[in-house]
PQR file of N, CA, C, O and H, with PARSE charges and radii, in Angstrom:
ATOM      1  N   MET A   1      -4.922   1.299  -6.949 -0.4000 1.5000
ATOM      2  CA  MET A   1      -3.093   1.052  -7.355 -0.0000 2.0000
ATOM      3  C   MET A   1      -2.512  -0.205  -5.963  0.5500 1.7000
ATOM      4  O   MET A   1      -2.966  -0.348  -4.828 -0.5500 1.4000
ATOM      5  N   LYS A   2      -1.483  -0.864  -6.594 -0.4000 1.5000
ATOM      6  CA  LYS A   2      -1.048  -1.478  -6.229 -0.0000 2.0000
ATOM      7  C   LYS A   2       0.948  -1.080  -6.133  0.5500 1.7000
ATOM      8  O   LYS A   2       1.777  -0.708  -6.964 -0.5500 1.4000
ATOM      9  H   LYS A   2      -1.115  -0.747  -7.516  0.4000 1.0000
ATOM     10  N   ILE A   3       0.984  -1.375  -4.856 -0.4000 1.5000
ATOM     11  CA  ILE A   3       3.002  -1.217  -4.753 -0.0000 2.0000
ATOM     12  C   ILE A   3       3.368  -2.444  -4.141  0.5500 1.7000
ATOM     13  O   ILE A   3       2.771  -3.128  -3.309 -0.5500 1.4000
ATOM     14  H   ILE A   3       0.311  -1.677  -4.181  0.4000 1.0000
ATOM     15  N   VAL A   4       4.817  -2.642  -4.892 -0.4000 1.5000
ATOM     16  CA  VAL A   4       5.262  -3.492  -4.118 -0.0000 2.0000
ATOM     17  C   VAL A   4       6.878  -3.533  -3.450  0.5500 1.7000
ATOM     18  O   VAL A   4       7.605  -2.890  -4.207 -0.5500 1.4000
ATOM     19  H   VAL A   4       5.302  -2.087  -5.567  0.4000 1.0000
ATOM     20  N   PHE A   5       7.468  -3.956  -2.555 -0.4000 1.5000
ATOM     21  CA  PHE A   5       8.421  -3.650  -1.621 -0.0000 2.0000
ATOM     22  C   PHE A   5       9.612  -5.160  -1.802  0.5500 1.7000
ATOM     23  O   PHE A   5       9.215  -6.189  -2.348 -0.5500 1.4000
ATOM     24  H   PHE A   5       6.877  -4.478  -1.941  0.4000 1.0000
ATOM     25  N   ASN A   6      10.787  -5.048  -1.346 -0.4000 1.5000
ATOM     26  CA  ASN A   6      11.299  -6.106  -1.699 -0.0000 2.0000
ATOM     27  C   ASN A   6      11.992  -6.331  -0.334  0.5500 1.7000
ATOM     28  O   ASN A   6      12.888  -7.147  -0.121 -0.5500 1.4000
ATOM     29  H   ASN A   6      11.109  -4.212  -0.902  0.4000 1.0000
ATOM     30  N   ASP A   7      11.302  -5.273   0.774 -0.4000 1.5000
ATOM     31  CA  ASP A   7      12.246  -4.890   2.169 -0.0000 2.0000
ATOM     32  C   ASP A   7      11.088  -5.232   3.057  0.5500 1.7000
ATOM     33  O   ASP A   7      10.036  -5.075   2.438 -0.5500 1.4000
ATOM     34  H   ASP A   7      10.574  -4.610   0.601  0.4000 1.0000
ATOM     35  N   SER A   8      10.938  -5.569   4.062 -0.4000 1.5000
ATOM     36  CA  SER A   8       9.705  -5.750   4.829 -0.0000 2.0000
ATOM     37  C   SER A   8      10.109  -4.537   5.690  0.5500 1.7000
ATOM     38  O   SER A   8       9.048  -4.309   6.272 -0.5500 1.4000
ATOM     39  H   SER A   8      11.793  -5.697   4.566  0.4000 1.0000
ATOM     40  N   TYR A   9      11.158  -3.447   6.209 -0.4000 1.5000
ATOM     41  CA  TYR A   9      11.032  -2.346   6.809 -0.0000 2.0000
ATOM     42  C   TYR A   9      10.578  -1.264   5.582  0.5500 1.7000
ATOM     43  O   TYR A   9      10.672  -0.122   6.032 -0.5500 1.4000
ATOM     44  H   TYR A   9      12.019  -3.632   5.736  0.4000 1.0000
ATOM     45  N   LYS A  10      10.283  -1.266   4.685 -0.4000 1.5000
ATOM     46  CA  LYS A  10       9.936  -0.630   3.764 -0.0000 2.0000
ATOM     47  C   LYS A  10       8.368  -0.725   3.737  0.5500 1.7000
ATOM     48  O   LYS A  10       7.763   0.346   3.691 -0.5500 1.4000
ATOM     49  H   LYS A  10      10.207  -2.194   4.320  0.4000 1.0000
ATOM     50  N   SER A  11       7.610  -1.951   3.760 -0.4000 1.5000
ATOM     51  CA  SER A  11       6.547  -2.318   3.853 -0.0000 2.0000
ATOM     52  C   SER A  11       5.739  -1.959   5.119  0.5500 1.7000
ATOM     53  O   SER A  11       4.587  -1.528   5.178 -0.5500 1.4000
ATOM     54  H   SER A  11       8.102  -2.821   3.797  0.4000 1.0000
ATOM     55  N   ASN A  12       6.431  -2.179   5.918 -0.4000 1.5000
ATOM     56  CA  ASN A  12       6.049  -1.873   7.416 -0.0000 2.0000
ATOM     57  C   ASN A  12       5.760  -0.407   7.486  0.5500 1.7000
ATOM     58  O   ASN A  12       4.697   0.102   7.842 -0.5500 1.4000
ATOM     59  H   ASN A  12       7.367  -2.529   5.869  0.4000 1.0000
ATOM     60  N   GLY A  13       7.319   0.466   6.931 -0.4000 1.5000
ATOM     61  CA  GLY A  13       6.985   1.925   6.818 -0.0000 2.0000
ATOM     62  C   GLY A  13       5.664   2.287   5.959  0.5500 1.7000
ATOM     63  O   GLY A  13       4.982   3.188   6.447 -0.5500 1.4000
ATOM     64  H   GLY A  13       8.182   0.053   6.641  0.4000 1.0000
ATOM     65  N   LEU A  14       5.283   1.814   4.961 -0.4000 1.5000
ATOM     66  CA  LEU A  14       4.099   1.991   4.664 -0.0000 2.0000
ATOM     67  C   LEU A  14       3.173   1.963   5.283  0.5500 1.7000
ATOM     68  O   LEU A  14       2.384   2.898   5.145 -0.5500 1.4000
ATOM     69  H   LEU A  14       5.837   1.082   4.565  0.4000 1.0000
ATOM     70  N   GLU A  15       2.893   0.994   6.137 -0.4000 1.5000
ATOM     71  CA  GLU A  15       1.700   0.882   7.472 -0.0000 2.0000
ATOM     72  C   GLU A  15       1.190   1.847   8.312  0.5500 1.7000
ATOM     73  O   GLU A  15       0.052   2.147   8.672 -0.5500 1.4000
ATOM     74  H   GLU A  15       3.535   0.234   6.249  0.4000 1.0000
ATOM     75  N   TYR A  16       2.979   2.522   8.679 -0.4000 1.5000
ATOM     76  CA  TYR A  16       2.717   3.476   9.711 -0.0000 2.0000
ATOM     77  C   TYR A  16       2.744   4.768   9.115  0.5500 1.7000
ATOM     78  O   TYR A  16       2.376   5.771   9.726 -0.5500 1.4000
ATOM     79  H   TYR A  16       3.904   2.278   8.385  0.4000 1.0000
ATOM     80  N   GLY A  17       3.228   4.783   7.772 -0.4000 1.5000
ATOM     81  CA  GLY A  17       3.393   6.293   7.146 -0.0000 2.0000
ATOM     82  C   GLY A  17       1.355   6.566   6.692  0.5500 1.7000
ATOM     83  O   GLY A  17       0.798   7.657   6.562 -0.5500 1.4000
ATOM     84  H   GLY A  17       3.527   3.967   7.276  0.4000 1.0000
ATOM     85  N   VAL A  18       0.775   5.306   6.570 -0.4000 1.5000
ATOM     86  CA  VAL A  18      -0.853   5.202   6.406 -0.0000 2.0000
ATOM     87  C   VAL A  18      -1.577   5.692   7.770  0.5500 1.7000
ATOM     88  O   VAL A  18      -2.740   6.080   7.654 -0.5500 1.4000
ATOM     89  H   VAL A  18       1.227   4.420   6.676  0.4000 1.0000
ATOM     90  N   GLU A  19      -1.022   5.702   8.963 -0.4000 1.5000
ATOM     91  CA  GLU A  19      -1.848   5.825   9.872 -0.0000 2.0000
ATOM     92  C   GLU A  19      -1.838   7.485  10.089  0.5500 1.7000
ATOM     93  O   GLU A  19      -2.887   8.045  10.408 -0.5500 1.4000
ATOM     94  H   GLU A  19      -0.078   5.387   9.057  0.4000 1.0000
ATOM     95  N   ALA A  20      -0.650   8.211   9.908 -0.4000 1.5000
ATOM     96  CA  ALA A  20      -0.082   9.679   9.684 -0.0000 2.0000
ATOM     97  C   ALA A  20      -0.808   9.956   9.219  0.5500 1.7000
ATOM     98  O   ALA A  20      -1.639  10.666   9.783 -0.5500 1.4000
ATOM     99  H   ALA A  20       0.202   7.755   9.648  0.4000 1.0000
ATOM    100  N   ILE A  21      -1.007   9.469   7.514 -0.4000 1.5000
ATOM    101  CA  ILE A  21      -1.668  10.384   6.527 -0.0000 2.0000
ATOM    102  C   ILE A  21      -3.162  10.191   7.064  0.5500 1.7000
ATOM    103  O   ILE A  21      -3.612  11.336   7.047 -0.5500 1.4000
ATOM    104  H   ILE A  21      -0.331   8.892   7.056  0.4000 1.0000
ATOM    105  N   ASN A  22      -4.305   9.216   7.598 -0.4000 1.5000
ATOM    106  CA  ASN A  22      -5.580   8.923   7.556 -0.0000 2.0000
ATOM    107  C   ASN A  22      -5.545  10.468   8.942  0.5500 1.7000
ATOM    108  O   ASN A  22      -6.408  11.338   9.058 -0.5500 1.4000
ATOM    109  H   ASN A  22      -3.940   8.285   7.612  0.4000 1.0000
ATOM    110  N   LYS A  23      -4.550  10.350   9.588 -0.4000 1.5000
ATOM    111  CA  LYS A  23      -5.098  11.712  10.621 -0.0000 2.0000
ATOM    112  C   LYS A  23      -5.145  12.761   9.904  0.5500 1.7000
ATOM    113  O   LYS A  23      -6.137  13.489   9.867 -0.5500 1.4000
ATOM    114  H   LYS A  23      -3.849   9.643   9.495  0.4000 1.0000
ATOM    115  N   LEU A  24      -4.051  12.971   9.229 -0.4000 1.5000
ATOM    116  CA  LEU A  24      -4.339  14.455   8.606 -0.0000 2.0000
ATOM    117  C   LEU A  24      -5.701  14.330   7.372  0.5500 1.7000
ATOM    118  O   LEU A  24      -6.475  15.262   7.154 -0.5500 1.4000
ATOM    119  H   LEU A  24      -3.246  12.380   9.258  0.4000 1.0000
ATOM    120  N   LEU A  25      -5.752  13.156   6.761 -0.4000 1.5000
ATOM    121  CA  LEU A  25      -6.921  13.148   6.075 -0.0000 2.0000
ATOM    122  C   LEU A  25      -8.518  13.039   6.587  0.5500 1.7000
ATOM    123  O   LEU A  25      -9.500  13.207   5.865 -0.5500 1.4000
ATOM    124  H   LEU A  25      -5.122  12.399   6.938  0.4000 1.0000
ATOM    125  N   LYS A  26      -8.523  12.755   7.834 -0.4000 1.5000
ATOM    126  CA  LYS A  26      -9.547  12.523   8.791 -0.0000 2.0000
ATOM    127  C   LYS A  26     -10.579  14.390   8.379  0.5500 1.7000
ATOM    128  O   LYS A  26     -11.651  14.357   7.774 -0.5500 1.4000
ATOM    129  H   LYS A  26      -7.725  12.618   8.421  0.4000 1.0000
ATOM    130  N   PRO A  27     -10.263  15.070   8.616 -0.5600 1.5000
ATOM    131  CA  PRO A  27     -11.226  16.463   8.443  0.2800 2.0000
ATOM    132  C   PRO A  27     -11.457  16.285   6.911  0.5500 1.7000
ATOM    133  O   PRO A  27     -12.622  16.612   6.685 -0.5500 1.4000
ATOM    134  N   HIS A  28     -10.970  15.988   6.030 -0.4000 1.5000
ATOM    135  CA  HIS A  28     -11.846  16.062   5.014 -0.0000 2.0000
ATOM    136  C   HIS A  28     -12.392  14.694   4.484  0.5500 1.7000
ATOM    137  O   HIS A  28     -12.535  14.327   3.318 -0.5500 1.4000
ATOM    138  H   HIS A  28     -10.023  15.722   6.214  0.4000 1.0000
ATOM    139  N   HIS A  29     -12.646  14.069   5.602 -0.4000 1.5000
ATOM    140  CA  HIS A  29     -13.938  12.761   5.639 -0.0000 2.0000
ATOM    141  C   HIS A  29     -12.867  11.812   4.309  0.5500 1.7000
ATOM    142  O   HIS A  29     -13.391  11.005   3.542 -0.5500 1.4000
ATOM    143  H   HIS A  29     -12.529  14.367   6.549  0.4000 1.0000
ATOM    144  N   LEU A  30     -12.173  11.961   4.297 -0.4000 1.5000
ATOM    145  CA  LEU A  30     -11.448  10.621   3.442 -0.0000 2.0000
ATOM    146  C   LEU A  30     -10.592   9.880   4.589  0.5500 1.7000
ATOM    147  O   LEU A  30     -10.556  10.165   5.786 -0.5500 1.4000
ATOM    148  H   LEU A  30     -11.747  12.617   4.920  0.4000 1.0000
ATOM    149  N   LYS A  31      -9.725   8.574   3.718 -0.4000 1.5000
ATOM    150  CA  LYS A  31      -8.979   7.643   4.157 -0.0000 2.0000
ATOM    151  C   LYS A  31      -8.430   7.154   3.240  0.5500 1.7000
ATOM    152  O   LYS A  31      -9.002   7.123   2.150 -0.5500 1.4000
ATOM    153  H   LYS A  31      -9.754   8.343   2.745  0.4000 1.0000
ATOM    154  N   VAL A  32      -6.970   6.547   3.429 -0.4000 1.5000
ATOM    155  CA  VAL A  32      -5.975   5.593   3.056 -0.0000 2.0000
ATOM    156  C   VAL A  32      -6.572   4.456   3.372  0.5500 1.7000
ATOM    157  O   VAL A  32      -6.711   4.380   4.592 -0.5500 1.4000
ATOM    158  H   VAL A  32      -6.505   6.573   4.314  0.4000 1.0000
ATOM    159  N   ASP A  33      -7.093   3.299   2.650 -0.4000 1.5000
ATOM    160  CA  ASP A  33      -7.155   2.054   3.146 -0.0000 2.0000
ATOM    161  C   ASP A  33      -5.795   0.950   2.053  0.5500 1.7000
ATOM    162  O   ASP A  33      -5.447   0.972   0.873 -0.5500 1.4000
ATOM    163  H   ASP A  33      -6.980   3.362   1.659  0.4000 1.0000
ATOM    164  N   ILE A  34      -5.528   0.373   2.896 -0.4000 1.5000
ATOM    165  CA  ILE A  34      -4.576  -0.260   2.480 -0.0000 2.0000
ATOM    166  C   ILE A  34      -4.757  -2.184   2.458  0.5500 1.7000
ATOM    167  O   ILE A  34      -5.499  -2.603   3.347 -0.5500 1.4000
ATOM    168  H   ILE A  34      -5.811   0.355   3.855  0.4000 1.0000
ATOM    169  N   THR A  35      -4.382  -2.834   1.896 -0.4000 1.5000
ATOM    170  CA  THR A  35      -4.637  -4.468   2.143 -0.0000 2.0000
ATOM    171  C   THR A  35      -3.419  -5.131   1.546  0.5500 1.7000
ATOM    172  O   THR A  35      -2.873  -4.730   0.518 -0.5500 1.4000
ATOM    173  H   THR A  35      -3.779  -2.493   1.174  0.4000 1.0000
ATOM    174  N   PHE A  36      -3.054  -6.100   2.209 -0.4000 1.5000
ATOM    175  CA  PHE A  36      -1.528  -6.636   1.734 -0.0000 2.0000
ATOM    176  C   PHE A  36      -2.371  -7.663   0.863  0.5500 1.7000
ATOM    177  O   PHE A  36      -3.558  -7.970   0.978 -0.5500 1.4000
ATOM    178  H   PHE A  36      -3.498  -6.426   3.044  0.4000 1.0000
ATOM    179  N   ILE A  37      -1.386  -8.121  -0.072 -0.4000 1.5000
ATOM    180  CA  ILE A  37      -1.683  -8.852  -1.200 -0.0000 2.0000
ATOM    181  C   ILE A  37      -1.318 -10.552  -1.034  0.5500 1.7000
ATOM    182  O   ILE A  37      -0.857 -11.098  -2.036 -0.5500 1.4000
ATOM    183  H   ILE A  37      -0.422  -7.873  -0.165  0.4000 1.0000
ATOM    184  N   ASP A  38      -1.459 -11.137  -0.160 -0.4000 1.5000
ATOM    185  CA  ASP A  38      -0.705 -12.308   0.166 -0.0000 2.0000
ATOM    186  C   ASP A  38      -0.238 -13.223  -1.153  0.5500 1.7000
ATOM    187  O   ASP A  38       0.805 -13.864  -1.031 -0.5500 1.4000
ATOM    188  H   ASP A  38      -1.834 -10.694   0.654  0.4000 1.0000
ATOM    189  N   ASP A  39      -0.919 -13.296  -2.310 -0.4000 1.5000
ATOM    190  CA  ASP A  39      -0.478 -14.444  -3.476 -0.0000 2.0000
ATOM    191  C   ASP A  39      -0.267 -13.133  -4.277  0.5500 1.7000
ATOM    192  O   ASP A  39      -1.190 -12.977  -5.076 -0.5500 1.4000
ATOM    193  H   ASP A  39      -1.766 -12.775  -2.409  0.4000 1.0000
ATOM    194  N   TYR A  40       0.677 -12.120  -4.318 -0.4000 1.5000
ATOM    195  CA  TYR A  40       1.035 -11.178  -5.485 -0.0000 2.0000
ATOM    196  C   TYR A  40       2.442 -11.971  -6.234  0.5500 1.7000
ATOM    197  O   TYR A  40       3.413 -12.465  -5.661 -0.5500 1.4000
ATOM    198  H   TYR A  40       1.427 -12.247  -3.669  0.4000 1.0000
ATOM    199  N   GLY A  41       2.224 -11.907  -7.338 -0.4000 1.5000
ATOM    200  CA  GLY A  41       3.046 -12.829  -8.352 -0.0000 2.0000
ATOM    201  C   GLY A  41       2.675 -14.174  -8.828  0.5500 1.7000
ATOM    202  O   GLY A  41       3.023 -14.686  -9.892 -0.5500 1.4000
ATOM    203  H   GLY A  41       1.435 -11.506  -7.804  0.4000 1.0000
ATOM    204  N   LEU A  42       1.862 -14.729  -7.832 -0.4000 1.5000
ATOM    205  CA  LEU A  42       1.872 -16.108  -8.013 -0.0000 2.0000
ATOM    206  C   LEU A  42       1.296 -16.432  -9.581  0.5500 1.7000
ATOM    207  O   LEU A  42       1.308 -17.544 -10.108 -0.5500 1.4000
ATOM    208  H   LEU A  42       1.579 -14.313  -6.967  0.4000 1.0000
ATOM    209  N   ASP A  43       0.838 -15.294 -10.131 -0.4000 1.5000
ATOM    210  CA  ASP A  43       0.004 -15.809 -11.661 -0.0000 2.0000
ATOM    211  C   ASP A  43       0.767 -15.579 -12.653  0.5500 1.7000
ATOM    212  O   ASP A  43       0.482 -15.660 -13.848 -0.5500 1.4000
ATOM    213  H   ASP A  43       0.829 -14.390  -9.702  0.4000 1.0000
ATOM    214  N   GLY A  44       2.355 -15.108 -11.874 -0.4000 1.5000
ATOM    215  CA  GLY A  44       3.434 -14.539 -13.061 -0.0000 2.0000
ATOM    216  C   GLY A  44       3.063 -13.110 -13.547  0.5500 1.7000
ATOM    217  O   GLY A  44       3.731 -12.642 -14.469 -0.5500 1.4000
ATOM    218  H   GLY A  44       2.587 -15.042 -10.904  0.4000 1.0000
ATOM    219  N   VAL A  45       1.825 -12.211 -12.885 -0.4000 1.5000
ATOM    220  CA  VAL A  45       1.426 -11.051 -13.207 -0.0000 2.0000
ATOM    221  C   VAL A  45       2.154 -10.139 -12.495  0.5500 1.7000
ATOM    222  O   VAL A  45       1.703 -10.198 -11.351 -0.5500 1.4000
ATOM    223  H   VAL A  45       1.282 -12.592 -12.137  0.4000 1.0000
ATOM    224  N   TYR A  46       2.893  -9.455 -12.533 -0.4000 1.5000
ATOM    225  CA  TYR A  46       3.581  -8.303 -11.412 -0.0000 2.0000
ATOM    226  C   TYR A  46       3.052  -6.870 -12.082  0.5500 1.7000
ATOM    227  O   TYR A  46       3.784  -6.162 -12.773 -0.5500 1.4000
ATOM    228  H   TYR A  46       3.259  -9.407 -13.462  0.4000 1.0000
ATOM    229  N   ASP A  47       1.945  -6.621 -11.832 -0.4000 1.5000
ATOM    230  CA  ASP A  47       1.267  -5.192 -12.166 -0.0000 2.0000
ATOM    231  C   ASP A  47       0.816  -3.991 -11.133  0.5500 1.7000
ATOM    232  O   ASP A  47      -0.206  -3.305 -11.145 -0.5500 1.4000
ATOM    233  H   ASP A  47       1.350  -7.196 -11.270  0.4000 1.0000
ATOM    234  N   ALA A  48       2.339  -3.977  -9.920 -0.4000 1.5000
ATOM    235  CA  ALA A  48       2.290  -3.102  -9.389 -0.0000 2.0000
ATOM    236  C   ALA A  48       3.407  -1.975  -9.444  0.5500 1.7000
ATOM    237  O   ALA A  48       4.480  -2.201 -10.003 -0.5500 1.4000
ATOM    238  H   ALA A  48       3.169  -4.534  -9.910  0.4000 1.0000
ATOM    239  N   ILE A  49       3.104  -0.661  -8.803 -0.4000 1.5000
ATOM    240  CA  ILE A  49       4.141   0.241  -8.983 -0.0000 2.0000
ATOM    241  C   ILE A  49       5.350  -0.246  -8.082  0.5500 1.7000
ATOM    242  O   ILE A  49       4.940  -0.612  -6.980 -0.5500 1.4000
ATOM    243  H   ILE A  49       2.232  -0.477  -8.348  0.4000 1.0000
ATOM    244  N   SER A  50       6.785  -0.360  -8.241 -0.4000 1.5000
ATOM    245  CA  SER A  50       7.678  -0.818  -7.111 -0.0000 2.0000
ATOM    246  C   SER A  50       8.462   0.191  -7.112  0.5500 1.7000
ATOM    247  O   SER A  50       8.649   0.968  -8.049 -0.5500 1.4000
ATOM    248  H   SER A  50       7.117  -0.063  -9.137  0.4000 1.0000
ATOM    249  N   PHE A  51       9.124   0.217  -5.673 -0.4000 1.5000
ATOM    250  CA  PHE A  51       9.933   1.220  -5.040 -0.0000 2.0000
ATOM    251  C   PHE A  51      11.369   0.476  -4.720  0.5500 1.7000
ATOM    252  O   PHE A  51      12.036   0.620  -3.696 -0.5500 1.4000
ATOM    253  H   PHE A  51       8.973  -0.414  -4.912  0.4000 1.0000
ATOM    254  N   GLU A  52      11.683  -0.381  -5.892 -0.4000 1.5000
ATOM    255  CA  GLU A  52      12.617  -0.787  -5.713 -0.0000 2.0000
ATOM    256  C   GLU A  52      13.277  -0.568  -7.259  0.5500 1.7000
ATOM    257  O   GLU A  52      12.578  -0.548  -8.272 -0.5500 1.4000
ATOM    258  H   GLU A  52      11.140  -0.497  -6.724  0.4000 1.0000
ATOM    259  N   ASP A  53      14.926  -0.387  -7.256 -0.4000 1.5000
ATOM    260  CA  ASP A  53      15.726  -0.269  -7.946 -0.0000 2.0000
ATOM    261  C   ASP A  53      15.567  -0.815  -9.430  0.5500 1.7000
ATOM    262  O   ASP A  53      15.460  -0.065 -10.400 -0.5500 1.4000
ATOM    263  H   ASP A  53      15.493  -0.403  -6.433  0.4000 1.0000
ATOM    264  N   ASN A  54      15.562  -2.308  -9.508 -0.4000 1.5000
ATOM    265  CA  ASN A  54      15.654  -2.952 -10.623 -0.0000 2.0000
ATOM    266  C   ASN A  54      14.202  -4.050 -10.974  0.5500 1.7000
ATOM    267  O   ASN A  54      14.034  -4.638 -12.042 -0.5500 1.4000
ATOM    268  H   ASN A  54      15.649  -2.917  -8.720  0.4000 1.0000
ATOM    269  N   ASN A  55      13.407  -4.101  -9.942 -0.4000 1.5000
ATOM    270  CA  ASN A  55      12.259  -4.964 -10.761 -0.0000 2.0000
ATOM    271  C   ASN A  55      11.396  -4.805  -9.797  0.5500 1.7000
ATOM    272  O   ASN A  55      11.598  -4.187  -8.752 -0.5500 1.4000
ATOM    273  H   ASN A  55      13.544  -3.623  -9.075  0.4000 1.0000
ATOM    274  N   ASN A  56      10.123  -5.518 -10.215 -0.4000 1.5000
ATOM    275  CA  ASN A  56       8.680  -5.174  -9.601 -0.0000 2.0000
ATOM    276  C   ASN A  56       8.126  -6.968  -8.907  0.5500 1.7000
ATOM    277  O   ASN A  56       6.968  -7.371  -8.797 -0.5500 1.4000
ATOM    278  H   ASN A  56       9.958  -6.020 -11.064  0.4000 1.0000
ATOM    279  N   ASP A  57       9.346  -7.673  -8.569 -0.4000 1.5000
ATOM    280  CA  ASP A  57       8.843  -8.729  -8.084 -0.0000 2.0000
ATOM    281  C   ASP A  57       8.691  -9.058  -6.880  0.5500 1.7000
ATOM    282  O   ASP A  57       8.601 -10.269  -6.680 -0.5500 1.4000
ATOM    283  H   ASP A  57      10.287  -7.345  -8.657  0.4000 1.0000
ATOM    284  N   GLY A  58       8.603  -8.073  -5.600 -0.4000 1.5000
ATOM    285  CA  GLY A  58       9.108  -7.826  -4.426 -0.0000 2.0000
ATOM    286  C   GLY A  58       7.825  -8.865  -3.725  0.5500 1.7000
ATOM    287  O   GLY A  58       6.885  -9.217  -4.439 -0.5500 1.4000
ATOM    288  H   GLY A  58       8.676  -7.089  -5.762  0.4000 1.0000
ATOM    289  N   GLU A  59       7.917  -9.278  -2.321 -0.4000 1.5000
ATOM    290  CA  GLU A  59       7.357  -9.876  -1.663 -0.0000 2.0000
ATOM    291  C   GLU A  59       6.216  -9.265  -0.841  0.5500 1.7000
ATOM    292  O   GLU A  59       5.278 -10.005  -0.545 -0.5500 1.4000
ATOM    293  H   GLU A  59       8.680  -8.993  -1.741  0.4000 1.0000
ATOM    294  N   PHE A  60       6.210  -8.439  -0.585 -0.4000 1.5000
ATOM    295  CA  PHE A  60       5.755  -7.273   0.211 -0.0000 2.0000
ATOM    296  C   PHE A  60       4.713  -6.359  -0.914  0.5500 1.7000
ATOM    297  O   PHE A  60       4.884  -5.192  -1.266 -0.5500 1.4000
ATOM    298  H   PHE A  60       6.972  -7.838  -0.826  0.4000 1.0000
ATOM    299  N   ALA A  61       3.872  -7.070  -1.231 -0.4000 1.5000
ATOM    300  CA  ALA A  61       2.930  -5.733  -2.134 -0.0000 2.0000
ATOM    301  C   ALA A  61       1.326  -5.408  -1.204  0.5500 1.7000
ATOM    302  O   ALA A  61       0.835  -5.977  -0.229 -0.5500 1.4000
ATOM    303  H   ALA A  61       3.733  -8.018  -0.946  0.4000 1.0000
ATOM    304  N   TRP A  62       0.880  -4.292  -2.002 -0.4000 1.5000
ATOM    305  CA  TRP A  62      -0.418  -3.961  -0.877 -0.0000 2.0000
ATOM    306  C   TRP A  62      -1.104  -2.918  -2.238  0.5500 1.7000
ATOM    307  O   TRP A  62      -0.641  -2.230  -3.149 -0.5500 1.4000
ATOM    308  H   TRP A  62       1.279  -3.829  -2.794  0.4000 1.0000
ATOM    309  N   GLU A  63      -2.377  -3.275  -1.751 -0.4000 1.5000
ATOM    310  CA  GLU A  63      -3.401  -2.615  -2.305 -0.0000 2.0000
ATOM    311  C   GLU A  63      -3.830  -1.432  -1.868  0.5500 1.7000
ATOM    312  O   GLU A  63      -4.381  -1.491  -0.768 -0.5500 1.4000
ATOM    313  H   GLU A  63      -2.753  -3.834  -1.011  0.4000 1.0000
ATOM    314  N   ILE A  64      -3.737   0.060  -2.560 -0.4000 1.5000
ATOM    315  CA  ILE A  64      -3.743   1.262  -2.112 -0.0000 2.0000
ATOM    316  C   ILE A  64      -5.397   1.522  -2.537  0.5500 1.7000
ATOM    317  O   ILE A  64      -5.829   0.966  -3.547 -0.5500 1.4000
ATOM    318  H   ILE A  64      -3.290   0.108  -3.453  0.4000 1.0000
ATOM    319  N   LYS A  65      -6.383   2.490  -1.618 -0.4000 1.5000
ATOM    320  CA  LYS A  65      -7.488   3.109  -2.329 -0.0000 2.0000
ATOM    321  C   LYS A  65      -7.609   3.866  -1.117  0.5500 1.7000
ATOM    322  O   LYS A  65      -7.277   3.554   0.026 -0.5500 1.4000
ATOM    323  H   LYS A  65      -6.033   2.941  -0.798  0.4000 1.0000
ATOM    324  N   VAL A  66      -8.341   5.309  -1.722 -0.4000 1.5000
ATOM    325  CA  VAL A  66      -8.638   6.689  -1.011 -0.0000 2.0000
ATOM    326  C   VAL A  66      -9.809   6.463  -0.990  0.5500 1.7000
ATOM    327  O   VAL A  66     -10.306   6.213  -2.088 -0.5500 1.4000
ATOM    328  H   VAL A  66      -8.611   5.563  -2.651  0.4000 1.0000
ATOM    329  N   GLU A  67     -10.644   6.454   0.109 -0.4000 1.5000
ATOM    330  CA  GLU A  67     -11.874   6.302  -0.028 -0.0000 2.0000
ATOM    331  C   GLU A  67     -12.769   7.282   0.766  0.5500 1.7000
ATOM    332  O   GLU A  67     -12.126   8.171   1.323 -0.5500 1.4000
ATOM    333  H   GLU A  67     -10.241   6.657   1.001  0.4000 1.0000
ATOM    334  N   ASN A  68     -13.795   7.312   0.902 -0.4000 1.5000
ATOM    335  CA  ASN A  68     -14.573   8.414   1.802 -0.0000 2.0000
ATOM    336  C   ASN A  68     -14.623   7.693   3.305  0.5500 1.7000
ATOM    337  O   ASN A  68     -14.865   6.495   3.457 -0.5500 1.4000
ATOM    338  H   ASN A  68     -14.318   6.590   0.449  0.4000 1.0000
ATOM    339  N   ASP A  69     -14.348   8.644   4.407 -0.4000 1.5000
ATOM    340  CA  ASP A  69     -14.354   7.913   5.805 -0.0000 2.0000
ATOM    341  C   ASP A  69     -15.905   8.239   6.445  0.5500 1.7000
ATOM    342  O   ASP A  69     -16.326   9.333   6.822 -0.5500 1.4000
ATOM    343  H   ASP A  69     -14.152   9.617   4.284  0.4000 1.0000
ATOM    344  N   ASN A  70     -16.533   7.076   6.441 -0.4000 1.5000
ATOM    345  CA  ASN A  70     -18.036   7.108   6.642 -0.0000 2.0000
ATOM    346  C   ASN A  70     -18.174   7.513   8.279  0.5500 1.7000
ATOM    347  O   ASN A  70     -19.236   7.867   8.793 -0.5500 1.4000
ATOM    348  H   ASN A  70     -16.192   6.188   6.135  0.4000 1.0000
ATOM    349  N   GLU A  71     -16.728   7.373   9.081 -0.4000 1.5000
ATOM    350  CA  GLU A  71     -16.883   7.366  10.880 -0.0000 2.0000
ATOM    351  C   GLU A  71     -17.233   8.989  10.928  0.5500 1.7000
ATOM    352  O   GLU A  71     -17.561   9.541  11.979 -0.5500 1.4000
ATOM    353  H   GLU A  71     -15.866   7.086   8.664  0.4000 1.0000
ATOM    354  N   ASN A  72     -17.144   9.540   9.922 -0.4000 1.5000
ATOM    355  CA  ASN A  72     -17.370  11.511  10.396 -0.0000 2.0000
ATOM    356  C   ASN A  72     -18.599  11.590  10.336  0.5500 1.7000
ATOM    357  O   ASN A  72     -19.161  12.661  10.566 -0.5500 1.4000
ATOM    358  H   ASN A  72     -16.878   9.092   9.068  0.4000 1.0000
TER
END
């Protein structure tokens, strides 16, 4: 899944939120992994879920995956 923000504060909030979520998921051997997408939209494709009011061409895009936590 990809999500996009037009606001750096919201994007930073995602990073901090994932840390808290991963602590809650640890007993279940799961984790959320996020990767910043540097070149989002350069090809004219905006295929992310937007957390903004009117468009999805934000500049702070992330790919989100839920994975098994192999460290447990």
